[in-house]
C-alpha positions in Angstrom: 72.1 91.5 69.1 70.3 89.6 71.4 67.9 91.4 73.5 66.2 90.8 76.6 63.2 93.0 76.7 62.2 92.9 80.3 58.3 94.3 80.7 55.7 93.2 78.5 53.2 95.9 79.2 52.1 98.6 76.8 55.2 100.1 75.8 57.1 96.8 76.0 54.6 95.4 73.5 54.9 98.5 71.1 58.8 98.1 71.4 58.4 94.7 70.2 56.0 95.4 67.2 58.4 98.4 65.9 61.6 96.6 66.5 60.2 93.8 64.2 59.3 96.5 61.6 62.5 98.2 61.5 64.4 95.2 61.0 62.2 92.3 59.4 65.1 90.7 57.8 67.2 90.4 60.9 70.2 92.4 59.9 71.1 93.6 63.3 68.3 92.0 65.3 68.9 88.4 66.1 66.9 87.5 68.8 64.2 89.2 71.3 63.3 87.5 74.5 60.2 89.3 75.8 59.9 88.4 79.7 57.6 89.4 82.1 56.1 88.4 85.6 53.2 87.6 84.0 54.3 84.7 81.3 51.0 84.9 79.3 51.2 88.5 78.8 54.9 88.0 77.5 53.6 85.4 75.1 51.0 87.3 73.8 53.4 90.1 72.6 56.1 87.8 71.2 53.0 86.1 69.3 51.7 89.4 68.1 55.0 90.1 66.2 54.5 86.9 64.1 58.2 86.5 64.1 60.0 83.6 65.3 63.0 85.5 66.7 60.8 86.7 69.3 59.9 84.4 72.4 59.0 84.6 75.8 60.0 83.9 79.5 58.7 84.7 82.8 61.0 86.9 85.0 60.8 88.7 88.3 62.3 92.1 87.4 63.2 92.6 90.9 65.0 89.5 91.1 68.6 90.0 89.7 69.5 86.5 89.6 66.5 85.6 87.5 67.6 88.1 85.1 71.1 86.9 85.1 70.0 83.5 84.3 67.9 84.3 81.4 71.1 86.4 80.1 73.3 83.6 80.2 70.4 81.0 78.9 69.7 83.0 75.9 73.3 84.8 75.3 72.0 88.0 75.9 74.3 91.2 75.1 71.5 93.9 75.3 68.9 94.3 77.8 66.2 96.7 76.9 64.2 97.9 80.6 60.7 98.5 79.5 59.6 98.3 83.1 58.3 100.9 85.7 61.3 102.8 87.3 61.0 101.1 90.6 62.9 98.1 89.2 65.4 99.9 87.5 68.3 99.4 89.8 67.8 95.5 89.7 67.9 95.2 86.1 70.5 97.8 85.7 72.7 95.7 88.2 72.0 92.5 86.5 73.0 94.1 83.1 76.3 95.0 84.5 76.9 91.6 86.1 76.0 89.9 82.8 78.2 92.0 80.8 75.3 93.7 78.6 74.7 96.7 77.2 71.7 98.6 79.0 69.0 100.6 78.1 66.0 102.3 80.1 63.3 105.0 79.7 63.3 106.3 83.2 66.0 106.8 85.6 66.2 105.7 89.2 63.8 107.2 91.8 64.2 110.3 93.8 63.5 111.0 97.4 62.2 114.2 98.5 64.2 116.5 101.1 62.7 115.6 104.7 62.6 119.4 105.6 62.2 121.3 102.6 60.7 119.2 99.9 59.4 122.1 97.7 62.6 123.9 97.8 65.7 121.5 98.2 66.3 118.4 96.6 67.8 115.3 98.1 68.3 112.2 96.0 67.5 113.0 92.6 66.1 111.3 89.6 69.1 109.2 88.3 71.5 109.8 91.1 71.8 106.2 92.0 72.7 105.2 88.5 75.2 108.2 87.7 76.7 107.2 91.0 77.9 104.0 89.1 79.4 105.1 86.0 83.0 104.1 87.2 81.7 100.5 87.5 80.5 100.6 83.9 83.5 102.4 82.5 86.0 100.0 84.2 84.0 97.0 82.5 83.9 98.7 79.1 80.3 98.7 79.0 77.4 101.0 78.2 74.3 102.0 79.9 71.9 104.5 78.1 69.7 106.2 80.4 66.3 107.8 79.4 65.6 106.3 75.9 61.8 107.2 75.5 60.1 110.2 74.3 60.7 112.6 77.2 63.4 111.9 78.1 64.9 110.5 75.0 63.7 112.1 71.7 63.8 115.7 73.3 67.3 115.0 74.4 68.3 114.3 70.9 66.6 117.4 69.8 68.6 119.5 72.3 71.7 117.9 70.7 70.7 118.6 67.2 69.7 122.3 68.2 73.0 122.8 69.8 74.8 121.5 66.6 72.8 123.1 63.9 70.3 125.6 65.1 72.1 127.7 67.5 75.5 129.5 68.3 74.6 129.2 72.1 71.8 127.6 74.2 70.6 129.5 76.9 67.3 127.6 77.8 65.9 124.0 77.5 62.2 123.7 78.1 60.2 120.4 77.6 56.5 121.0 76.9 54.3 118.1 76.5 50.4 118.3 76.2 47.4 116.5 74.1 43.8 116.9 73.1 43.1 113.3 73.7 39.8 112.0 75.2 38.5 108.4 75.9 35.1 107.9 75.4 32.8 106.6 78.6 35.6 107.4 81.2 36.0 110.6 83.3 39.4 109.4 84.6 41.9 107.7 82.3 45.8 107.5 82.6 47.5 107.3 79.1 50.6 106.1 80.3 51.7 103.9 83.2 49.7 104.5 86.2 52.4 103.8 88.7 54.7 106.2 86.9 52.3 108.9 86.5 51.4 109.0 90.1 55.0 109.1 91.0 55.7 112.0 88.6 52.7 113.8 89.7 53.2 113.5 93.4 56.7 114.2 93.7 58.3 118.1 93.9 59.5 119.1 90.3 62.8 120.1 89.6 64.1 123.0 87.9 67.9 123.7 87.0 69.5 127.3 86.6 72.9 128.0 86.1 73.5 130.3 89.5 71.1 128.0 91.6 71.9 124.8 90.2 68.8 122.1 91.1 66.1 123.2 93.0 62.5 122.1 93.6 59.0 123.6 93.6 55.4 122.4 94.5 53.8 120.0 92.4 51.7 121.6 89.4 53.2 125.0 90.1 54.0 128.0 87.7 51.2 127.2 85.0 51.7 129.0 81.6 49.8 128.6 78.4 52.2 127.1 75.7 51.3 127.6 72.0 51.5 124.1 71.0 51.0 123.0 67.3 47.6 122.5 66.0 45.6 120.1 66.4 46.8 120.6 70.1 46.8 124.0 70.4 47.2 126.5 73.2 47.1 124.5 76.6 48.1 125.5 79.8 51.0 123.6 81.3 52.6 123.1 84.9 55.9 121.8 86.5 56.1 117.7 86.8 59.1 116.2 88.1 60.9 114.8 84.9 64.4 113.5 84.2 65.5 115.6 81.4 66.0 118.4 84.0 68.5 116.3 85.7 70.2 114.8 82.5 70.3 117.8 80.0 72.6 120.2 82.0 75.2 117.5 82.7 75.9 118.2 78.7 74.9 121.6 78.2 76.0 123.4 81.0 79.4 123.9 79.1 77.5 125.1 76.1 76.0 128.2 77.8 72.7 126.8 79.1 71.1 128.8 81.9 67.8 127.4 82.7 66.0 123.8 82.2 62.3 123.1 83.1 59.7 120.4 82.4 56.2 121.2 82.2 53.0 118.9 81.1 49.6 119.7 80.2 47.5 118.3 82.9 44.2 119.8 83.3 42.5 120.7 86.6 40.2 117.6 86.8 43.3 115.2 86.4 45.2 117.2 88.9 42.4 117.0 91.3 42.2 113.3 91.2 45.8 113.1 91.8 45.6 115.4 94.8 42.7 113.4 96.2 44.9 110.3 95.7 47.6 111.6 97.7 45.1 113.0 100.4 43.7 109.5 100.8 47.0 107.7 101.1 46.4 105.9 97.6 49.5 107.1 96.2 51.7 105.6 98.7 54.2 102.6 97.7 54.4 101.4 101.5 52.7 98.3 102.0 49.6 98.3 104.3 47.6 95.2 105.7 44.2 94.9 104.0 42.6 91.7 105.8 45.2 88.9 105.1 47.3 90.4 102.5 50.0 93.4 102.5 49.5 95.9 99.8 50.8 99.0 98.3 47.9 101.5 97.7 49.6 102.4 94.6 49.4 99.1 93.2 45.9 98.8 94.1 45.1 102.0 92.0 47.1 100.9 88.9 45.3 97.4 89.1 41.8 98.9 89.6 42.0 101.9 86.9 42.0 101.1 83.1 45.1 99.7 81.7 46.4 102.2 79.2 47.1 99.4 76.9 43.6 98.6 76.6 41.7 101.9 76.1 43.2 102.9 72.6 40.3 102.4 70.6 38.3 104.6 72.8 41.0 107.5 72.7 40.4 110.3 70.1 43.0 112.9 69.3 46.7 113.6 69.3 49.9 114.0 71.6 52.4 116.7 71.1 56.0 116.3 72.9 58.7 118.5 72.3 61.5 120.8 73.4 61.3 124.5 73.5 64.9 126.0 72.8 65.9 129.6 73.4 69.1 130.8 72.7 71.6 133.1 70.2 71.8 132.6 66.6 73.8 135.2 64.2 74.0 137.2 67.2 70.2 137.4 67.7 68.0 136.0 70.0 66.1 133.0 68.8 63.4 130.7 70.1 62.1 127.3 68.3 59.9 124.4 69.3 61.2 120.9 68.1 58.3 118.3 68.4 56.4 115.3 67.1 52.8 114.9 67.1 51.4 111.7 67.3 47.8 111.0 66.3 45.8 108.4 68.1 43.9 106.9 65.1 47.2 106.7 63.3 49.0 104.8 65.9 46.3 102.4 66.5 46.2 101.6 62.7 50.0 101.2 62.3 51.5 100.1 65.6 48.4 98.7 67.3 49.1 100.9 70.3 47.6 104.3 71.5 49.3 107.5 70.8 51.0 108.0 74.3 52.7 104.6 74.2 53.6 104.5 70.5 55.3 107.6 70.6 57.2 106.6 73.7 58.4 103.2 72.0 59.4 104.1 68.8 62.5 105.9 70.4 64.4 103.1 72.1 63.7 101.1 68.8 65.9 103.6 66.6 68.4 104.0 69.6 68.8 100.1 69.6 69.4 99.9 65.8 72.1 102.9 66.1 73.9 100.9 68.9 73.6 97.7 67.2 75.3 99.4 63.9 77.8 101.3 65.6 76.5 104.5 64.9 76.1 105.1 68.6 78.8 103.7 70.7 80.4 104.7 73.9 81.2 103.3 77.7 80.0 103.9 81.0 76.8 106.0 81.7 75.4 108.1 78.9 72.0 109.8 77.7 70.9 110.5 74.4 72.1 114.0 74.0 75.9 112.6 74.4 75.3 111.0 70.6 75.2 112.5 67.5 71.7 113.3 66.6 71.2 113.3 62.9 71.1 109.5 62.4 68.3 109.5 65.0 66.2 112.2 63.4 67.0 110.8 59.8 65.0 107.5 60.8 62.1 109.2 62.8 59.8 109.4 59.5 60.5 106.1 58.4 58.6 104.7 61.8 55.8 107.1 61.1 56.7 109.9 63.7 58.3 112.8 61.7 60.5 115.5 63.5 58.8 119.0 63.1 59.8 122.7 64.1 57.8 125.6 64.9 59.8 128.9 64.7 58.6 131.0 67.6 58.5 134.7 67.9 62.1 136.3 68.4 64.5 138.6 67.1 65.9 136.4 64.7 62.6 135.3 63.4 61.6 139.2 62.5 64.7 139.6 60.8 64.1 136.5 58.6 60.6 137.4 58.0 61.4 140.7 56.7 64.1 139.2 54.7 61.7 136.9 53.0 59.2 139.9 52.5 61.6 142.2 50.9 63.5 139.4 48.7 60.8 140.0 45.8 61.6 143.8 46.2 65.0 143.9 45.3 
């Protein structure tokens, strides 16, 4: 596999490090060209791997012709998009034109409904990419959308639950939280600043069988979710995220009734986001400041601490997972499939902070599965369309083991009672 890794930010760097680790002998990974608008950054990432298979190039991710030129120059057959999603379509189109397999971690951007943004959808996340599925099928090429942790890992969890843990799937609810602190900082972004603002300002989407996709106000429908320790019970709220637009496409035919995404954002962080919005600092529309035109959101992203640079100041862990509800053996069952990433461990083993490392390991596994032919297909696919077992079996080897919490349900009560009575027979 000859890879063009577009984007040398925090996650791109972690992908490079983990890809080298998972295949040090080059059994499937032949070459990786790390490219970024900032050539110095790309060169540092390539050098960090200490592996001659990794090289660096400059590219403008918004310039399709530049991406095509690099693909031709390096005989690329796989493009890994590690950029913010506002660059998705140019990279996506370049991959199709170059005849490459394509993978990203977030889908094309949404647009709010002009008249009723907190009730009705307009252009949904991924709509622009899904609309071009026929072109990829006609070309005999594959585009895998949403290969990070959420979406990505949780989609694989959903497939595993359907195949092995439930007879019917009724609800798929992504739940994510952390107990991270950043020493000396009142406000810190653990992930892409641009993307975090985008997700938090847009109306969240919910899917229900009888209603389809609809929206709610940002940070709505707060609930306390019992995350495993060390995170523990945490308030989570609705946030716009891709899984809600992805999972019903596969699981609606498997009995799915409801799909949601909620994230643990404390009140102080929500207040920061609301303040940015009130001041117009979340906008991506360029404005004139002196003699230059700048997008306010880009200014915030440039001024705030880079998520890649604060790992040594972070303490705690992040929990990402999927709360699945359905039927097993004729009884209601409820489980939480998850991964917990400890920041100290991630810094020691990956050299990246926990949020970044937990995102990056997933596309690396998927790259290997595609290279080895364990995952294959044509057109536009998302991770739940592929077999889950080879993915889950590789998670622990990279230091991110899967885990499961059986939650209170009719099924659990019966199994608990059976276990209690086993010694009385």
